C-alpha positions, -999 to +999 in steps of 0.1 A: +074+029-099+071+055-126+035+060-137+019+075-168-017+086-174-036+087-207-070+102-210-096+103-238-121+131-233-148+126-259-182+141-263-200+115-243-174+101-218-140+105-203-118+074-203-087+073-181-059+047-179-030+046-154+001+026-164+037+020-158+063+018-186+048-014-199+014-023-186-020-007-179-027-010-142-062+005-140-088+023-159-120+042-152-147+059-173-167+090-162-190+114-179-179+138-206-154+165-198-162+186-229-169+220-214-190+232-244-214+204-238-217+203-200-201+234-186-169+239-167-181+227-133-195+194-146-165+189-169-141+194-140-160+169-119-159+143-147-122+147-153-114+144-116-137+113-113-120+096-143-085+102-129-094+093-093-113+062-104-084+050-125-060+053-097-083+035-074-086+007-099-048+006-103-042+003-065-016+030-069-013+066-059-004+096-082+028+107-064+051+091-091+032+102-122+058+113-148+035+127-175-002+129-184-017+133-218-053+143-223-069+141-257-101+162-256-127+173-280-125+211-284-089+214-272-083+244-295-111+264-280-100+294-259-092+284-223-098+247-227-061+236-226-053+259-197-083+246-177-073+210-184-037+216-174-047+233-141-072+206-133-048+178-139-018+195-122-039+198-091-045+160-091-009+147-098+026+158-105+045+156-138+041+173-171+007+176-189+001+175-226-033+185-240-042+177-276-073+170-297-091+138-292-085+130-328-047+131-322-048+104-295-072+083-315-049+084-345-019+075-323-038+045-310-047+034-345-014+040-363+014+045-337+028+075-355+026+059-390+005+070-420-032+066-423-066+083-420-087+081-389-125+087-392-141+094-359-179+094-357-193+094-322-213+122-307-195+144-332-173+136-362-139+145-375-114+132-401-077+133-395-049+121-418-011+118-417+010+107-446+044+090-447+062+124-448+044+134-416+021+160-432-012+161-414-047+175-422-080+175-403-114+182-417-148+184-402-155+184-365-164+221-364-194+216-342-230+204-345-244+236-359-222+237-391-205+203-392-201+168-376-215+150-406-224+114-400-221+117-363-246+106-337-256+142-332-260+149-370-280+117-375-303+125-346-309+161-358-316+150-394-337+121-383-361+145-364-363+166-395-370+136-417-396+123-393-414+156-392-413+160-430-426+124-434-454+131-409-464+162-428-466+141-459-488+116-441-461+090-435-460+079-398-435+051-400-411+035-376-388+066-374-415+090-362-427+064-337-392+056-324-383+093-319-416+099-300-408+069-278-373+082-271-385+116-261-418+105-245-437+126-271-471+121-286-474+145-315-454+163-341-458+195-321-441+178-292-411+169-313-409+205-326-411+219-291-384+195-277-361+200-307-361+238-303-358+239-265-329+254-247-306+238-237-311+216-268-319+179-263-292+153-267-298+145-304-270+119-304-290+098-279-315+093-308-289+073-328-299+038-316-335+046-323-327+056-359-308+024-363-338+005-350-360+022-375-335+013-403-337-023-392-375-021-394-372-010-430-381+027-425-369+044-457-367+078-440-343+065-415-323+046-441-319+078-461-306+097-431-279+071-426-271+071-463-267+109-464-247+110-433-223+082-445-220+098-479-211+132-465-186+118-441-170+098-468-167+129-490-147+146-461-124+115-460-118+119-497-110+155-493-083+147-467-069+118-489-066+141-520-045+166-500-021+140-484-018+113-511-016+109-548-045+094-567-046+056-564-020+055-536-028+028-511-043+045-480-053+027-448-084+041-431-094+032-395-126+042-377-134+051-341-164+065-322-196+048-311-217+058-341-195+043-368-182+013-349-217+003-337-235+006-371-223-016-399-248+002-421-232+037-415-197+023-418-206+006-452-221+039-465-188+057-456-167+030-472-188+028-503-185+066-509-147+064-506-143+033-528-164+049-555-135+073-561-105+056-544-105+019-552-071+013-535-083+024-500-079-002-473-102-004-443-094-015-408-122-026-384-101-036-354-111-017-321-092+015-313-086+026-278-079+063-278-069+064-241-040+041-250-030+066-277-029+093-251-008+069-230+017+064-258+021+102-261+026+105-223+053+079-223+070+094-254+071+128-237+094+114-210+114+093-235+122+125-255+132+146-224 
């Protein structure tokens, strides 16, 4: 039996599926394999665990693997693709394709057809492809300068908003929820934790920010509004480059932040619709690992 492997290596987890020509036989999720986040040793362990767990779940062995595709955040960084290919080649035979995680997610959403994919999970990125096959990506250049509207961006900006609110005498739900998340007591504690090295996992604050929004905290609501508006502006940038004004464009979303927060998703969509009234939005779930699987199967079909 010919086997194919599809892997989605995002900023928070690694999702692997093992399949034959038609059906998924097994899947497993491990920790992130993003080297810039956890280092090469931990990333290698996560990638191996995801693959081995998927084969165990599939009740198959890797000897007949024809091709593997890995979509990974940071694939264009020096050495990442080479590391991934070496790690995967040591686990199973067959060819290996390494692309950005936005590529496999777009494939899962649109199956090679036109559309814009907005990913907002730990990080964020916008990737579009028009009917002529022209593509463009924007954003996703890392948490220091980019990743607008992502879990990391929202967490960072929420801490800033909470500290400014505290300095202004406002100790609302946002300040209290962040203190709870970090087991902190004072503003000085938040400052110390925020500036520690390695830095804290700001993306883990996302559900606490949403809780504060639901409690009516205006600081938290403003953070989500700003994140959604900035991410929506990046979507519009991509749309202007790939389509003519008022063309119908389909937009899909992926990533834990935007799929788990109707408030954030609405902010992004409202920003887009304010300038592009013919935009269409899809809310059906997207499985990026299956997008990687499609690419793996196609690589053999073309050979």
